[in-house]
C-alpha positions in Angstrom: 90.5 92.2 66.1 88.3 94.2 68.6 90.1 96.4 71.1 88.7 98.1 74.1 90.1 100.9 76.3 90.3 99.9 80.0 91.6 101.9 83.3 93.9 99.7 85.2 92.9 99.4 88.9 96.1 97.4 89.7 99.7 97.0 88.3 99.5 94.4 85.6 102.8 92.9 84.6 103.8 93.9 80.8 100.6 96.1 80.3 100.8 99.0 82.6 100.4 100.7 85.8 97.7 101.3 88.0 95.8 104.4 86.8 96.9 103.9 83.2 94.3 103.9 80.5 95.8 101.1 77.8 94.3 99.6 74.7 93.7 95.9 74.8 92.0 92.9 73.1 88.3 92.7 73.9 88.7 89.2 74.9 91.6 89.7 77.4 89.4 92.6 79.2 86.4 90.4 79.1 88.0 87.4 80.2 90.7 88.3 82.4 90.9 92.1 83.4 87.4 92.8 84.3 86.5 89.5 86.3 89.7 89.8 88.2 88.8 93.3 89.0 92.2 94.5 87.7 90.5 97.3 85.1 87.3 98.8 84.3 86.0 99.8 80.9 87.2 103.4 79.7 83.9 104.3 78.0 82.8 107.8 76.5 80.2 107.9 79.4 82.4 107.4 82.2 85.5 109.8 81.0 85.0 112.0 84.0 84.5 109.3 86.6 87.9 107.6 85.2 89.8 111.1 85.9 88.3 111.2 89.4 89.1 107.5 89.8 92.7 108.2 88.7 93.1 110.9 91.3 91.5 108.6 94.0 93.9 106.0 92.8 96.9 108.2 93.1 96.0 109.0 96.7 95.2 105.4 97.5 98.6 104.3 96.0 100.4 106.5 98.5 98.7 105.3 101.4 99.3 101.6 100.3 102.9 102.4 99.7 103.4 103.7 103.4 101.7 100.5 104.5 103.8 98.5 102.4 107.0 100.0 103.8 105.7 99.2 107.0 105.0 95.5 106.3 108.4 95.2 104.7 110.0 96.3 107.9 108.3 93.4 109.7 109.3 90.9 106.9 113.0 92.1 107.0 113.2 90.6 110.4 111.7 87.1 109.4 113.4 84.2 108.3 111.1 81.1 107.7 111.7 77.4 108.3 109.9 74.7 106.7 110.6 71.1 107.5 109.4 68.1 105.5 110.1 64.5 105.2 112.7 63.6 102.7 112.8 60.5 100.3 116.2 58.3 100.1 117.0 60.5 97.0 117.0 63.7 99.2 113.9 65.1 97.8 110.9 66.3 99.8 107.7 64.2 99.9 105.7 67.4 99.9 107.5 70.5 98.3 107.2 73.9 100.0 105.0 76.3 97.9 104.0 79.9 97.9 100.9 78.9 99.7 102.9 77.5 102.3 104.9 80.4 102.6 101.6 82.8 102.7 100.1 80.5 105.6 103.4 80.8 107.5 103.2 84.6 107.3 99.7 84.5 108.2 100.5 82.6 111.3 102.9 85.3 112.3 100.4 87.9 111.7 101.5 89.1 108.3 98.6 88.7 105.7 100.0 88.6 102.0 98.1 87.4 98.9 99.9 84.5 97.6 100.1 86.0 94.2 102.4 88.8 95.6 105.1 85.9 96.5 107.3 84.7 94.0 109.4 81.3 94.0 111.5 80.1 91.0 110.0 76.9 91.4 108.5 74.9 94.6 111.1 74.0 96.9 111.8 70.3 96.8 115.2 69.7 98.4 116.7 70.8 101.7 118.5 74.2 101.6 118.3 77.8 101.6 116.1 79.8 99.2 114.7 83.4 98.6 111.3 84.3 98.1 110.5 87.6 96.6 107.7 89.5 98.1 106.2 92.2 96.0 104.2 94.5 98.6 103.8 97.2 96.2 105.3 98.2 92.9 108.1 100.3 94.8 108.3 97.9 97.6 109.8 94.5 97.0 111.8 92.5 99.5 113.5 89.3 99.7 112.4 86.7 102.3 115.1 84.1 103.5 113.8 80.6 103.6 115.3 77.4 104.9 114.0 74.0 104.1 115.1 71.3 106.1 114.7 67.6 106.5 112.4 66.4 109.4 114.3 64.9 112.1 117.4 67.3 112.2 118.2 67.9 116.0 119.5 71.3 115.7 116.0 72.8 114.9 113.4 73.2 117.5 110.3 73.6 115.2 108.9 70.8 113.2 105.3 72.0 112.4 106.3 74.1 109.3 107.5 77.5 109.8 109.4 79.7 112.3 110.1 83.3 112.9 113.1 84.8 114.6 110.9 85.0 118.2 109.5 81.4 117.7 107.5 80.1 120.8 107.9 76.6 122.4 106.8 73.8 120.3 103.0 72.8 120.4 101.5 69.2 121.2 101.4 68.3 117.7 105.1 68.8 117.2 105.9 66.6 120.1 103.8 63.8 118.7 105.5 64.1 115.5 108.8 63.5 117.3 107.4 60.4 118.9 106.4 59.3 115.7 109.7 59.6 114.3 111.4 57.8 117.1 109.2 54.9 116.8 109.6 54.7 113.2 113.3 54.6 113.5 113.3 51.6 116.0 
């Protein structure tokens, strides 16, 4: 089988760290690593460029590690709450996914790629959960999540997610409350 050497631009699970030169199958490089911009070819013509790139990557990694630590401090103070309608069996009609978590974080000013957020499985039942957020290979935090059934009176937010400093409900939330009260009659 044909193999090629590539320089990793990002950490790739089970393959290597950013800046490493690794040998992989040509199809894996051509179909996944290169199109996803996770690596670049390590050809003889750009060996010097690769060394300079490696040094630049090390400097960039130090900056990114510091930025990740700053974002981690913001996330440590957050607790996300999601409310979904529940069937008679106690299962959500729409599960809470990694994309929902990323959108909720974006609403609170923290933009994180959803591929950096990990859940064991989509949240389909009410309860407390933990999502792992990998901001950097050295900075990984656990984000507490509470999934609730809609209509529980002890929670104020029914739109999706809240942070510790949640604001007053919007008009969309009050219309949901009105809808629920008319359904129960």
